[in-house]
Z-matrix of the N, CA and C atoms (Angstrom, degrees):
N
C 1 1.446
C 2 1.519 1 110.15
N 3 1.307 2 115.02 1 146.50
C 4 1.463 3 119.30 2 178.26
C 5 1.519 4 110.22 3 -85.96
N 6 1.325 5 114.82 4 168.17
C 7 1.466 6 120.19 5 176.81
C 8 1.521 7 110.92 6 -60.50
N 9 1.333 8 116.72 7 -30.38
C 10 1.466 9 120.25 8 179.11
C 11 1.522 10 111.72 9 -64.62
N 12 1.339 11 116.10 10 -31.80
C 13 1.461 12 120.92 11 -176.42
C 14 1.524 13 113.08 12 -90.03
N 15 1.322 14 117.48 13 -19.85
C 16 1.462 15 119.13 14 -170.42
C 17 1.515 16 114.51 15 -104.73
N 18 1.313 17 117.80 16 -2.38
C 19 1.456 18 118.29 17 -176.02
C 20 1.519 19 111.59 18 -133.51
N 21 1.289 20 115.84 19 147.56
C 22 1.451 21 121.33 20 173.23
C 23 1.522 22 110.36 21 -96.79
N 24 1.333 23 116.28 22 -6.43
C 25 1.453 24 122.32 23 179.77
C 26 1.526 25 109.27 24 -77.14
N 27 1.327 26 116.92 25 148.64
C 28 1.468 27 118.31 26 173.16
C 29 1.530 28 110.18 27 -64.88
N 30 1.313 29 115.76 28 152.38
C 31 1.462 30 120.26 29 177.66
C 32 1.522 31 108.02 30 -66.95
N 33 1.334 32 118.29 31 131.39
C 34 1.468 33 119.44 32 -179.65
C 35 1.524 34 110.56 33 -64.74
N 36 1.315 35 116.97 34 143.57
C 37 1.458 36 118.98 35 178.80
C 38 1.528 37 110.86 36 -67.29
N 39 1.327 38 116.17 37 144.86
C 40 1.459 39 119.42 38 174.12
C 41 1.518 40 108.92 39 -92.18
N 42 1.331 41 115.87 40 165.37
C 43 1.463 42 123.79 41 177.74
C 44 1.526 43 107.10 42 -126.66
N 45 1.314 44 115.90 43 133.43
C 46 1.450 45 120.64 44 177.83
C 47 1.524 46 108.78 45 -139.72
N 48 1.316 47 116.82 46 128.39
C 49 1.460 48 122.80 47 173.27
C 50 1.523 49 107.65 48 -106.92
N 51 1.332 50 116.51 49 139.00
C 52 1.455 51 120.64 50 -176.49
C 53 1.525 52 109.53 51 -145.99
N 54 1.349 53 117.06 52 158.15
C 55 1.460 54 120.30 53 -174.96
C 56 1.530 55 113.41 54 -84.47
N 57 1.335 56 114.49 55 141.62
C 58 1.464 57 123.05 56 169.81
C 59 1.527 58 106.62 57 -139.25
N 60 1.331 59 116.93 58 158.46
C 61 1.463 60 118.29 59 177.82
C 62 1.530 61 112.41 60 -119.74
N 63 1.354 62 115.91 61 13.01
C 64 1.458 63 120.87 62 177.84
C 65 1.529 64 107.88 63 -157.14
N 66 1.328 65 116.58 64 105.60
C 67 1.467 66 119.83 65 -175.93
C 68 1.529 67 112.73 66 -66.32
N 69 1.318 68 118.20 67 -33.87
C 70 1.472 69 119.51 68 178.76
C 71 1.520 70 110.97 69 -68.13
N 72 1.324 71 116.62 70 -37.80
C 73 1.470 72 120.43 71 176.69
C 74 1.537 73 109.47 72 -67.03
N 75 1.333 74 117.34 73 -38.11
C 76 1.472 75 121.50 74 176.47
C 77 1.525 76 109.88 75 -63.96
N 78 1.317 77 116.45 76 -44.37
C 79 1.469 78 122.09 77 179.06
C 80 1.539 79 109.85 78 -59.72
N 81 1.322 80 117.49 79 -42.84
C 82 1.464 81 121.80 80 179.86
C 83 1.534 82 111.01 81 -66.33
N 84 1.341 83 116.57 82 -44.82
C 85 1.471 84 119.11 83 -177.11
C 86 1.520 85 111.58 84 -71.20
N 87 1.329 86 117.78 85 -55.84
C 88 1.465 87 120.37 86 -175.71
C 89 1.529 88 111.75 87 -73.40
N 90 1.325 89 117.07 88 -38.22
C 91 1.462 90 120.23 89 -179.35
C 92 1.512 91 113.08 90 -77.69
N 93 1.331 92 116.87 91 -57.37
C 94 1.460 93 120.65 92 -175.01
C 95 1.528 94 112.65 93 -79.38
N 96 1.329 95 117.56 94 -55.44
C 97 1.466 96 120.36 95 -175.31
C 98 1.526 97 112.17 96 -69.46
N 99 1.337 98 117.22 97 -48.50
C 100 1.470 99 120.77 98 -177.15
C 101 1.528 100 112.39 99 -84.07
N 102 1.319 101 118.42 100 -19.69
C 103 1.465 102 121.11 101 -179.89
C 104 1.517 103 114.32 102 78.60
N 105 1.327 104 117.30 103 23.86
C 106 1.462 105 121.78 104 179.84
C 107 1.531 106 110.13 105 -85.08
N 108 1.317 107 116.84 106 127.59
C 109 1.454 108 120.70 107 176.66
C 110 1.518 109 110.79 108 -66.16
N 111 1.319 110 115.24 109 149.51
C 112 1.459 111 120.15 110 179.62
C 113 1.515 112 110.09 111 -97.98
N 114 1.333 113 115.42 112 136.57
C 115 1.455 114 121.66 113 175.30
C 116 1.514 115 109.94 114 -103.23
N 117 1.314 116 115.54 115 -134.61
C 118 1.468 117 120.77 116 179.29
C 119 1.528 118 110.11 117 -66.68
N 120 1.334 119 115.22 118 157.70
C 121 1.461 120 119.11 119 176.44
C 122 1.528 121 109.34 120 -156.36
N 123 1.311 122 114.51 121 165.77
C 124 1.463 123 121.83 122 173.57
C 125 1.523 124 106.61 123 -144.37
N 126 1.306 125 116.89 124 -169.25
C 127 1.465 126 119.88 125 176.88
C 128 1.527 127 111.05 126 -76.51
N 129 1.331 128 117.24 127 -4.88
C 130 1.469 129 121.48 128 -177.05
C 131 1.521 130 114.79 129 -118.59
N 132 1.341 131 118.81 130 -10.79
C 133 1.463 132 120.51 131 -176.38
C 134 1.532 133 110.80 132 -161.33
N 135 1.348 134 115.06 133 160.22
C 136 1.464 135 122.41 134 175.48
C 137 1.528 136 108.04 135 -138.82
N 138 1.349 137 116.28 136 130.02
C 139 1.472 138 122.15 137 171.28
C 140 1.525 139 108.57 138 -83.99
N 141 1.332 140 116.59 139 137.90
C 142 1.462 141 121.45 140 173.72
C 143 1.523 142 109.48 141 -126.24
N 144 1.330 143 115.62 142 145.72
C 145 1.460 144 122.97 143 173.21
C 146 1.524 145 106.94 144 -87.86
N 147 1.328 146 116.24 145 98.19
C 148 1.463 147 124.00 146 -177.23
C 149 1.527 148 107.95 147 -93.53
N 150 1.332 149 116.02 148 78.93
C 151 1.462 150 122.36 149 179.30
C 152 1.527 151 111.49 150 56.48
N 153 1.330 152 115.24 151 44.48
C 154 1.455 153 121.30 152 178.31
C 155 1.516 154 114.51 153 92.04
N 156 1.319 155 117.74 154 -1.10
C 157 1.465 156 122.98 155 179.04
C 158 1.519 157 108.56 156 -114.18
N 159 1.317 158 116.32 157 155.68
C 160 1.459 159 120.72 158 -177.56
C 161 1.519 160 110.24 159 -99.52
N 162 1.329 161 115.50 160 116.66
C 163 1.456 162 120.40 161 171.10
C 164 1.519 163 107.30 162 -116.33
N 165 1.324 164 116.03 163 146.68
C 166 1.459 165 120.43 164 -175.31
C 167 1.528 166 109.07 165 -130.75
N 168 1.327 167 114.98 166 118.43
C 169 1.457 168 122.09 167 175.88
C 170 1.528 169 107.85 168 -84.23
N 171 1.324 170 116.71 169 116.27
C 172 1.469 171 122.54 170 -179.36
C 173 1.523 172 109.71 171 -110.18
N 174 1.325 173 115.32 172 135.10
C 175 1.454 174 119.76 173 175.32
C 176 1.532 175 109.03 174 -61.47
N 177 1.333 176 115.24 175 129.31
C 178 1.462 177 121.26 176 -179.62
C 179 1.525 178 108.30 177 -162.89
N 180 1.297 179 115.71 178 166.98
C 181 1.458 180 121.91 179 176.09
C 182 1.528 181 107.49 180 -78.70
N 183 1.327 182 116.94 181 109.05
C 184 1.467 183 121.22 182 -178.27
C 185 1.529 184 112.76 183 -85.87
N 186 1.325 185 117.95 184 -1.96
C 187 1.462 186 119.93 185 -178.29
C 188 1.526 187 111.69 186 -66.08
N 189 1.323 188 117.09 187 -16.21
C 190 1.466 189 120.36 188 -179.46
C 191 1.530 190 112.34 189 -94.94
N 192 1.340 191 118.13 190 -1.23
C 193 1.464 192 120.39 191 175.94
C 194 1.519 193 107.78 192 -61.93
N 195 1.314 194 116.34 193 120.68
C 196 1.460 195 121.49 194 -178.54
C 197 1.502 196 109.46 195 -108.05
N 198 1.309 197 116.43 196 139.45
C 199 1.455 198 121.64 197 178.67
C 200 1.525 199 109.44 198 -93.95
N 201 1.309 200 115.19 199 125.40
C 202 1.458 201 122.46 200 172.23
C 203 1.519 202 106.28 201 -116.84
N 204 1.314 203 117.13 202 148.69
C 205 1.462 204 120.87 203 -179.04
C 206 1.511 205 110.22 204 -126.67
N 207 1.327 206 115.67 205 145.63
C 208 1.454 207 123.00 206 175.79
C 209 1.522 208 107.47 207 -129.24
N 210 1.318 209 117.35 208 135.58
C 211 1.460 210 121.10 209 -179.41
C 212 1.527 211 110.20 210 -81.06
N 213 1.350 212 115.56 211 119.65
C 214 1.464 213 122.33 212 177.47
C 215 1.520 214 107.18 213 -136.76
N 216 1.326 215 117.17 214 122.67
C 217 1.474 216 121.68 215 179.49
C 218 1.531 217 111.67 216 50.69
N 219 1.324 218 117.54 217 42.74
C 220 1.460 219 122.92 218 179.94
C 221 1.536 220 113.31 219 62.97
N 222 1.321 221 116.81 220 22.22
C 223 1.457 222 122.41 221 174.61
C 224 1.522 223 108.49 222 -116.63
N 225 1.320 224 116.05 223 148.44
C 226 1.456 225 121.55 224 174.57
C 227 1.530 226 107.62 225 -90.87
N 228 1.328 227 115.87 226 99.15
C 229 1.465 228 122.57 227 -176.42
C 230 1.526 229 109.31 228 -85.51
N 231 1.344 230 117.14 229 126.93
C 232 1.461 231 119.41 230 178.45
C 233 1.526 232 112.02 231 -71.28
N 234 1.327 233 115.10 232 135.62
C 235 1.463 234 122.59 233 179.83
C 236 1.528 235 107.15 234 -127.44
N 237 1.305 236 120.89 235 133.37
C 238 1.459 237 127.06 236 -4.88
C 239 1.532 238 110.70 237 -76.36
N 240 1.318 239 114.77 238 164.07
C 241 1.463 240 120.93 239 171.90
C 242 1.518 241 108.27 240 -147.69
N 243 1.328 242 115.58 241 160.79
C 244 1.452 243 120.98 242 174.87
C 245 1.510 244 107.86 243 -133.46
N 246 1.305 245 116.53 244 166.97
C 247 1.453 246 119.43 245 179.89
C 248 1.507 247 111.58 246 -179.94
N 249 1.316 248 114.17 247 -159.11
C 250 1.449 249 121.16 248 -176.62
C 251 1.521 250 108.30 249 -149.75
N 252 1.325 251 115.46 250 156.59
C 253 1.467 252 122.11 251 175.02
C 254 1.523 253 107.09 252 -104.66
N 255 1.318 254 116.03 253 119.25
C 256 1.456 255 122.97 254 179.94
C 257 1.523 256 110.57 255 -106.97
N 258 1.329 257 116.70 256 173.62
C 259 1.462 258 117.59 257 168.61
C 260 1.533 259 106.98 258 -81.29
N 261 1.310 260 117.04 259 166.50
C 262 1.465 261 121.34 260 -171.97
C 263 1.529 262 112.36 261 -61.67
N 264 1.317 263 117.93 262 -39.30
C 265 1.469 264 120.53 263 179.82
C 266 1.521 265 110.88 264 -64.91
N 267 1.335 266 117.22 265 -44.64
C 268 1.470 267 120.68 266 178.07
C 269 1.529 268 110.27 267 -61.14
N 270 1.337 269 116.52 268 -41.92
C 271 1.466 270 122.08 269 -179.00
C 272 1.528 271 110.14 270 -62.50
N 273 1.322 272 116.12 271 -47.61
C 274 1.467 273 120.40 272 -179.89
C 275 1.527 274 110.86 273 -62.29
N 276 1.335 275 116.98 274 -42.94
C 277 1.467 276 121.04 275 178.80
C 278 1.523 277 111.29 276 -62.33
N 279 1.344 278 116.89 277 -43.62
C 280 1.462 279 120.10 278 179.93
C 281 1.525 280 110.53 279 -67.11
N 282 1.331 281 118.13 280 -40.78
C 283 1.466 282 120.90 281 178.01
C 284 1.530 283 110.25 282 -58.28
N 285 1.328 284 117.41 283 -43.53
C 286 1.472 285 121.00 284 178.21
C 287 1.525 286 110.77 285 -63.58
N 288 1.330 287 116.60 286 -42.77
C 289 1.466 288 121.09 287 -179.57
C 290 1.524 289 110.86 288 -63.69
N 291 1.332 290 116.90 289 -43.48
C 292 1.461 291 120.90 290 179.55
C 293 1.528 292 111.01 291 -65.28
N 294 1.334 293 117.17 292 -42.45
C 295 1.470 294 120.15 293 177.70
C 296 1.523 295 110.56 294 -62.33
N 297 1.332 296 116.80 295 -43.81
C 298 1.473 297 120.92 296 179.73
C 299 1.520 298 111.49 297 -62.46
N 300 1.336 299 117.11 298 -29.97
C 301 1.467 300 121.64 299 179.56
C 302 1.530 301 112.00 300 -82.49
N 303 1.341 302 116.92 301 -1.86
C 304 1.460 303 120.54 302 179.52
C 305 1.508 304 114.43 303 79.84
N 306 1.324 305 116.81 304 20.94
C 307 1.463 306 120.61 305 179.49
C 308 1.523 307 110.13 306 -60.56
N 309 1.324 308 115.48 307 133.83
C 310 1.462 309 120.74 308 176.00
C 311 1.522 310 107.48 309 -90.40
N 312 1.314 311 116.49 310 116.21
C 313 1.462 312 121.13 311 -178.16
C 314 1.519 313 111.01 312 -84.53
N 315 1.325 314 116.13 313 138.09
C 316 1.461 315 121.66 314 170.13
C 317 1.519 316 107.49 315 -73.68
N 318 1.329 317 115.32 316 -44.05
C 319 1.476 318 123.12 317 173.77
C 320 1.518 319 106.10 318 -131.52
N 321 1.322 320 116.10 319 115.91
C 322 1.463 321 122.07 320 -179.98
C 323 1.527 322 110.26 321 -57.88
N 324 1.321 323 117.15 322 150.54
C 325 1.467 324 119.86 323 177.33
C 326 1.530 325 111.25 324 -55.02
N 327 1.327 326 115.72 325 130.60
C 328 1.467 327 120.76 326 177.78
C 329 1.522 328 109.69 327 -157.34
N 330 1.342 329 115.56 328 170.62
C 331 1.467 330 122.73 329 178.46
C 332 1.520 331 108.18 330 -104.19
N 333 1.328 332 116.41 331 126.61
C 334 1.468 333 120.23 332 175.27
C 335 1.522 334 109.82 333 -109.81
N 336 1.313 335 116.29 334 158.79
C 337 1.473 336 124.24 335 -177.51
C 338 1.526 337 110.72 336 57.73
N 339 1.341 338 116.94 337 34.51
C 340 1.462 339 121.39 338 -177.00
C 341 1.535 340 110.46 339 -54.30
N 342 1.336 341 115.65 340 126.19
C 343 1.456 342 122.09 341 179.03
C 344 1.520 343 114.52 342 77.39
N 345 1.332 344 117.89 343 3.08
C 346 1.465 345 122.47 344 -178.04
C 347 1.529 346 109.53 345 -114.14
N 348 1.344 347 116.71 346 164.05
C 349 1.466 348 118.55 347 173.41
C 350 1.535 349 108.56 348 -57.51
N 351 1.295 350 116.42 349 138.45
C 352 1.456 351 120.19 350 179.97
C 353 1.513 352 114.08 351 84.60
N 354 1.353 353 117.89 352 12.61
C 355 1.470 354 119.89 353 177.33
C 356 1.525 355 108.95 354 -52.47
N 357 1.333 356 115.34 355 132.50
C 358 1.456 357 119.60 356 -175.06
C 359 1.515 358 112.21 357 -150.90
N 360 1.310 359 115.02 358 150.98
C 361 1.460 360 121.96 359 171.98
C 362 1.524 361 106.61 360 -93.63
N 363 1.321 362 116.58 361 144.05
C 364 1.458 363 120.12 362 179.36
C 365 1.518 364 110.58 363 -149.28
N 366 1.301 365 116.03 364 154.27
C 367 1.463 366 123.07 365 172.54
C 368 1.524 367 107.84 366 -153.77
N 369 1.326 368 115.70 367 147.73
C 370 1.467 369 122.41 368 178.97
C 371 1.518 370 109.34 369 -127.16
N 372 1.315 371 115.61 370 140.72
C 373 1.459 372 122.05 371 175.21
C 374 1.519 373 108.07 372 -156.57
N 375 1.321 374 116.13 373 166.97
C 376 1.465 375 121.82 374 176.51
C 377 1.522 376 109.59 375 -106.93
N 378 1.320 377 115.94 376 147.22
C 379 1.461 378 119.48 377 168.83
C 380 1.533 379 107.05 378 -76.47
N 381 1.314 380 118.98 379 175.25
C 382 1.470 381 119.94 380 -177.67
C 383 1.525 382 115.00 381 -63.96
N 384 1.331 383 118.13 382 -5.64
C 385 1.459 384 122.32 383 -176.18
C 386 1.529 385 112.79 384 -109.74
N 387 1.324 386 116.87 385 4.81
C 388 1.453 387 121.59 386 179.28
C 389 1.514 388 114.69 387 90.74
N 390 1.341 389 118.43 388 3.14
C 391 1.469 390 120.91 389 176.61
C 392 1.526 391 108.26 390 -76.52
N 393 1.332 392 116.78 391 126.53
C 394 1.461 393 121.74 392 -177.79
C 395 1.524 394 110.56 393 -84.91
N 396 1.329 395 115.54 394 138.91
C 397 1.460 396 122.85 395 -177.92
C 398 1.522 397 108.80 396 -129.10
N 399 1.330 398 116.37 397 134.98
C 400 1.466 399 122.41 398 172.27
C 401 1.516 400 107.72 399 -118.41
N 402 1.321 401 116.25 400 130.99
C 403 1.453 402 122.08 401 173.97
C 404 1.524 403 106.83 402 -115.42
N 405 1.329 404 115.93 403 126.22
C 406 1.463 405 122.35 404 -178.69
C 407 1.519 406 110.30 405 -117.66
N 408 1.324 407 115.26 406 163.98
C 409 1.461 408 121.48 407 171.45
C 410 1.515 409 108.62 408 -151.66
N 411 1.308 410 115.12 409 147.39
C 412 1.454 411 122.77 410 175.48
C 413 1.519 412 107.99 411 -125.73
N 414 1.332 413 116.23 412 137.19
C 415 1.468 414 119.01 413 174.18
C 416 1.525 415 109.04 414 -63.68
N 417 1.352 416 116.54 415 -33.47
C 418 1.459 417 122.66 416 177.80
C 419 1.527 418 107.30 417 -129.39
N 420 1.323 419 116.71 418 108.08
C 421 1.468 420 120.99 419 -177.03
C 422 1.522 421 112.63 420 -58.92
N 423 1.335 422 117.85 421 -23.32
C 424 1.461 423 120.08 422 178.53
C 425 1.529 424 112.08 423 -64.49
N 426 1.332 425 118.13 424 -15.10
C 427 1.454 426 120.31 425 179.29
C 428 1.535 427 111.96 426 -92.16
N 429 1.338 428 116.68 427 10.52
C 430 1.469 429 121.31 428 -179.58
C 431 1.532 430 111.76 429 -53.05
N 432 1.321 431 117.88 430 -40.06
C 433 1.468 432 120.87 431 -178.09
C 434 1.529 433 112.19 432 -112.23
N 435 1.328 434 117.25 433 19.41
C 436 1.470 435 121.02 434 -178.31
C 437 1.528 436 110.23 435 -64.98
N 438 1.326 437 114.60 436 144.66
C 439 1.483 438 120.85 437 178.14
C 440 1.510 439 109.87 438 -100.42
């Protein structure tokens, strides 16, 4: 059984720190484009509320960010990547918002495993610093780990 099936407790939020080389550009992308609320900040980092999870943009040299790719469903998936699983309405709303903002998708929003266990919506894009992000959605969250 998965954690989703065995607990009545909410899933604990994850924490992720990642490199950026311009805090104002990070604030614009994560705050304005993605709609993430801002928490604490300093001249070196900004906390964002990433759909209930804590992500932290830290000033760093992004010139060393290397792109790796993995073949999934005939798509070149960027590795590493991070993201979140939303409900379908949230996913659709965010996809529209990202398209309206002119976001360049690595993998355009689409449905994978259509009609199969684990059917899911997914999209991939990069933030302005080369960090890859995947946003997923399931019509039924219980199928998150379906085979």
